[in-house]
N, CA, C and O of each residue as an XYZ file, in Angstrom:
308
protein
N     159.076     86.868     51.655
C     158.707     86.121     50.483
C     158.774     84.634     50.806
O     159.598     84.194     51.607
N     157.906     83.879     50.176
C     157.912     82.446     50.407
C     157.945     81.716     49.071
O     157.484     82.235     48.054
N     158.490     80.523     49.087
C     158.546     79.737     47.858
C     157.707     78.484     48.040
O     157.540     77.979     49.150
N     157.192     78.004     46.938
C     156.347     76.821     46.955
C     157.037     75.753     46.127
O     157.359     75.972     44.959
N     157.261     74.608     46.729
C     157.897     73.514     45.995
C     156.876     72.876     45.054
O     155.670     73.082     45.189
N     157.376     72.116     44.120
C     156.507     71.435     43.168
C     155.645     70.366     43.803
O     154.666     69.924     43.202
N     155.988     69.943     45.002
C     155.237     68.899     45.687
C     154.328     69.449     46.785
O     153.733     68.681     47.541
N     154.220     70.753     46.872
C     153.391     71.371     47.914
C     151.916     71.090     47.658
O     151.465     71.024     46.515
N     151.188     70.930     48.740
C     149.739     70.765     48.635
C     149.095     72.115     48.894
O     149.437     72.803     49.855
N     148.161     72.489     48.032
C     147.481     73.771     48.136
C     145.985     73.500     48.184
O     145.428     72.864     47.290
N     145.341     73.991     49.243
C     143.902     73.831     49.409
C     143.243     75.194     49.272
O     143.583     76.125     50.002
N     142.300     75.321     48.341
C     141.567     76.571     48.137
C     140.157     76.369     48.655
O     139.452     75.460     48.217
N     139.743     77.214     49.586
C     138.392     77.131     50.124
C     137.430     77.747     49.115
O     137.621     78.883     48.681
N     136.402     76.999     48.748
C     135.430     77.476     47.756
C     134.532     78.576     48.312
O     134.245     79.557     47.626
N     134.101     78.415     49.529
C     133.196     79.387     50.139
C     133.970     80.618     50.582
O     135.110     80.504     51.031
N     133.363     81.796     50.460
C     134.048     83.012     50.931
C     134.268     82.975     52.440
O     133.476     82.402     53.189
N     135.358     83.597     52.863
C     135.734     83.633     54.277
C     135.887     85.093     54.691
O     136.354     85.923     53.911
N     135.496     85.392     55.907
C     135.686     86.736     56.464
C     137.182     86.935     56.706
O     137.751     86.352     57.628
N     137.809     87.757     55.876
C     139.253     87.926     55.951
C     139.692     88.859     57.074
O     140.876     89.179     57.179
N     138.763     89.296     57.909
C     139.175     90.008     59.123
C     139.782     89.039     60.119
O     140.423     89.450     61.087
N     139.576     87.742     59.879
C     140.156     86.722     60.753
C     141.664     86.708     60.586
O     142.192     86.885     59.488
N     142.330     86.497     61.682
C     143.778     86.373     61.673
C     144.177     84.907     61.661
O     143.396     84.045     61.258
N     145.382     84.634     62.100
C     145.887     83.264     62.059
C     145.079     82.319     62.944
O     144.868     81.160     62.588
N     144.630     82.807     64.087
C     143.843     81.943     64.985
C     142.500     81.576     64.363
O     142.115     80.407     64.372
N     141.784     82.556     63.825
C     140.476     82.298     63.222
C     140.570     81.424     61.986
O     139.767     80.510     61.803
N     141.555     81.705     61.135
C     141.721     80.903     59.930
C     142.189     79.489     60.261
O     141.801     78.533     59.590
N     143.017     79.354     61.287
C     143.462     78.008     61.667
C     142.288     77.181     62.189
O     142.265     75.966     61.995
N     141.322     77.806     62.841
C     140.119     77.091     63.284
C     139.323     76.589     62.082
O     138.804     75.473     62.101
N     139.226     77.418     61.029
C     138.537     76.993     59.803
C     139.238     75.779     59.209
O     138.581     74.822     58.800
N     140.556     75.809     59.158
C     141.330     74.689     58.610
C     141.127     73.438     59.461
O     140.878     72.360     58.923
N     141.229     73.570     60.763
C     141.089     72.406     61.646
C     139.691     71.818     61.576
O     139.533     70.598     61.620
N     138.668     72.666     61.467
C     137.293     72.164     61.345
C     137.092     71.408     60.038
O     136.311     70.458     59.983
N     137.787     71.821     58.997
C     137.612     71.218     57.680
C     138.535     70.035     57.439
O     138.107     69.016     56.899
N     139.806     70.160     57.837
C     140.806     69.151     57.490
C     141.385     68.400     58.686
O     142.189     67.489     58.491
N     141.019     68.736     59.874
C     141.560     68.048     61.042
C     142.975     68.496     61.354
O     143.208     69.675     61.619
N     143.918     67.571     61.325
C     145.285     67.870     61.759
C     146.215     68.291     60.622
O     147.432     68.183     60.774
N     145.705     68.753     59.518
C     146.523     69.141     58.370
C     147.237     70.482     58.552
O     148.098     70.821     57.740
N     146.918     71.233     59.561
C     147.418     72.600     59.703
C     148.939     72.685     59.718
O     149.509     73.587     59.104
N     149.592     71.785     60.391
C     151.055     71.835     60.503
C     151.758     70.915     59.506
O     152.932     70.591     59.683
N     151.051     70.498     58.470
C     151.609     69.552     57.502
C     152.481     70.216     56.449
O     153.140     69.526     55.671
N     152.495     71.535     56.413
C     153.261     72.236     55.385
C     152.434     72.615     54.180
O     152.960     73.206     53.236
N     151.157     72.292     54.187
C     150.265     72.652     53.083
C     149.936     74.146     53.143
O     150.096     74.791     54.178
N     149.478     74.672     52.022
C     149.058     76.072     51.918
C     147.536     76.101     51.835
O     146.934     75.348     51.069
N     146.914     76.981     52.633
C     145.464     77.097     52.670
C     145.080     78.481     52.173
O     145.474     79.489     52.759
N     144.305     78.527     51.083
C     143.978     79.784     50.403
C     142.532     80.152     50.712
O     141.621     79.339     50.557
N     142.339     81.393     51.153
C     141.016     81.914     51.491
C     140.747     83.163     50.651
O     141.633     83.999     50.473
N     139.521     83.286     50.135
C     139.111     84.462     49.370
C     137.896     85.090     50.033
O     137.106     84.411     50.690
N     137.762     86.399     49.849
C     136.573     87.074     50.372
C     135.430     86.940     49.362
O     135.615     86.372     48.285
N     134.260     87.459     49.707
C     133.073     87.323     48.864
C     133.259     87.986     47.502
O     132.839     87.432     46.487
N     133.874     89.149     47.465
C     134.079     89.864     46.201
C     135.245     89.304     45.389
O     135.432     89.683     44.233
N     136.023     88.411     45.982
C     137.163     87.749     45.347
C     138.243     88.737     44.898
O     138.943     88.509     43.912
N     138.359     89.833     45.644
C     139.431     90.787     45.338
C     140.514     90.783     46.413
O     141.468     91.558     46.336
N     140.371     89.921     47.408
C     141.353     89.791     48.489
C     141.596     88.322     48.776
O     140.688     87.494     48.700
N     142.834     88.022     49.106
C     143.223     86.637     49.358
C     144.167     86.585     50.552
O     145.024     87.451     50.727
N     143.991     85.550     51.369
C     144.952     85.241     52.422
C     145.386     83.797     52.249
O     144.580     82.915     51.951
N     146.667     83.579     52.441
C     147.221     82.232     52.397
C     147.820     81.946     53.770
O     148.696     82.670     54.243
N     147.340     80.894     54.391
C     147.822     80.479     55.705
C     148.697     79.248     55.514
O     148.311     78.309     54.818
N     149.861     79.254     56.124
C     150.749     78.104     56.008
C     151.629     78.005     57.237
O     151.844     78.979     57.958
N     152.133     76.796     57.455
C     153.018     76.524     58.574
C     154.441     76.753     58.112
O     154.957     76.013     57.274
N     155.073     77.773     58.655
C     156.467     78.042     58.386
C     157.284     77.139     59.310
O     156.703     76.377     60.082
N     158.562     77.203     59.253
C     159.417     76.303     60.032
C     159.094     76.309     61.524
O     159.220     75.277     62.184
N     158.684     77.443     62.061
C     158.476     77.510     63.508
C     157.148     78.127     63.929
O     156.985     78.482     65.097
N     156.203     78.262     63.018
C     154.899     78.807     63.386
C     154.059     79.127     62.170
O     154.482     78.936     61.030
N     152.854     79.621     62.436
C     151.937     79.975     61.357
C     152.339     81.292     60.715
O     152.825     82.201     61.388
N     152.133     81.384     59.422
C     152.405     82.610     58.683
C     151.216     82.888     57.761
O     150.543     81.965     57.301
N     150.969     84.172     57.500
C     149.889     84.588     56.609
C     150.474     85.474     55.523
O     151.269     86.374     55.793
N     150.069     85.205     54.303
C     150.395     86.055     53.159
C     149.088     86.664     52.702
O     148.097     85.949     52.555
N     149.058     87.979     52.472
C     147.830     88.698     52.145
C     148.011     89.456     50.849
O     149.042     90.095     50.639
N     147.013     89.392     49.975
C     147.057     90.105     48.704
C     145.719     90.783     48.471
O     144.670     90.152     48.598
N     145.751     92.088     48.124
C     144.541     92.847     47.782
C     144.724     93.393     46.376
O     145.707     94.076     46.087
N     143.762     93.082     45.498
C     143.830     93.578     44.133
C     143.237     94.984     44.055
O     142.201     95.250     44.662
N     143.871     95.867     43.328
C     143.339     97.203     43.095
C     142.252     97.167     42.034
O     141.273     97.910     42.111
N     142.428     96.293     41.032
C     141.419     96.126     39.978
C     141.258     94.640     39.702
O     142.207     93.868     39.844
N     140.062     94.242     39.308
C     139.809     92.852     38.934
C     139.559     91.948     40.119
O     139.461     92.389     41.264
N     139.461     90.665     39.807
C     139.181     89.660     40.835
C     140.043     88.432     40.568
O     140.560     88.242     39.467
N     140.185     87.604     41.600
C     140.834     86.314     41.442
C     139.853     85.376     40.771
O     138.671     85.360     41.117
N     140.327     84.598     39.821
C     139.408     83.671     39.118
C     139.351     82.337     39.832
O     138.638     81.434     39.396
């Protein structure tokens, strides 16, 4: 489990992303879009085309971590 402070920066990608990508693929997307923000402690949120799956990529104390959520019903708004 991870906690988010009130001062955390959260970036949500508007365009759908292929969620078969792991930490390496998603980190390339972040670096192409934001440059050196990957290790800043920000949270990067990716959604698939159907918006029923989400991955959150973030820099933990000693490396990259991914949180994954799949909805059984409905979509993320």
